[in-house]
C-alpha positions in Angstrom: 1.8 -30.0 -16.3 -1.4 -32.2 -15.4 -0.9 -35.7 -14.7 -4.4 -37.5 -15.4 -3.4 -40.9 -14.4 -3.4 -40.1 -10.8 -5.0 -42.4 -7.7 -7.8 -40.5 -5.9 -6.0 -39.9 -2.6 -7.4 -37.8 0.0 -6.0 -33.7 1.5 -3.7 -34.3 4.2 -4.5 -31.2 6.0 -6.3 -30.0 9.3 -10.2 -29.9 9.2 -10.0 -26.2 9.6 -7.8 -26.1 6.5 -10.2 -28.5 4.6 -13.4 -27.6 5.3 -13.1 -23.9 7.2 -13.4 -23.0 11.4 -17.6 -23.5 10.6 -17.1 -26.7 9.0 -17.4 -29.8 11.0 -14.7 -31.8 11.5 -16.3 -34.9 11.1 -16.8 -34.5 7.2 -14.3 -36.6 4.7 -11.1 -35.2 3.4 -11.0 -33.8 -0.4 -9.8 -36.1 -2.6 -7.1 -34.7 -5.1 -8.7 -35.1 -8.9 -6.1 -33.0 -10.6 -2.1 -32.9 -9.8 0.2 -30.3 -10.9 3.9 -30.1 -11.2 3.7 -26.2 -10.9 3.7 -23.8 -7.6 -0.2 -22.4 -7.0 2.0 -19.4 -5.8 5.6 -19.5 -5.8 6.4 -17.6 -2.9 4.2 -20.9 -0.7 6.1 -24.0 -2.9 2.2 -25.5 -2.5 1.4 -27.3 -5.5 -1.6 -26.2 -7.7 -3.5 -29.6 -7.2 -7.0 -29.8 -7.5 -9.4 -31.1 -4.8 -13.2 -32.1 -5.1 -15.2 -33.1 -1.7 -17.5 -35.8 -1.7 -21.0 -35.2 -2.8 -22.3 -35.1 0.6 -20.0 -32.6 2.2 -20.1 -30.3 -0.9 -24.4 -30.3 -0.3 -23.5 -29.8 3.9 -21.1 -26.4 2.4 -24.0 -25.3 0.3 -26.2 -25.4 2.9 -24.2 -23.6 6.0 -23.6 -21.2 3.2 -27.0 -20.5 2.4 -27.7 -20.1 6.2 -25.0 -17.9 6.6 -26.6 -15.7 3.6 -29.7 -15.5 5.1 -28.7 -14.5 7.9 -26.3 -12.1 6.9 -27.7 -8.4 7.3 -25.3 -7.0 4.2 -23.4 -10.1 2.0 -19.9 -9.1 -0.2 -18.7 -11.8 -2.2 -15.4 -10.8 -3.7 -14.6 -13.9 -6.9 -12.1 -14.1 -9.3 -11.1 -16.6 -12.1 -10.8 -19.1 -9.5 -14.3 -19.1 -9.0 -15.5 -20.3 -12.0 -12.4 -22.5 -13.6 -13.1 -25.9 -12.7 -16.3 -25.6 -14.3 -15.3 -24.9 -17.5 
């Protein structure tokens, strides 16, 4: 069940886990915007919380992704339901 009365709190993980190996370690941590009691995957024990990056970090990640796509000789993207569910 989602807790909508959640106080925004930053993710407590390493910069690599939050932003990937190509991300900047100085980028702000994503904040939890929806908290769930349910496990994301029962085998991991991690919860299915939703996190959002700040606008600045999101734009930096988009620029990094665009640079990677432009430099790629071949680009393949594997997507699933998770790429669009938060957007509605």
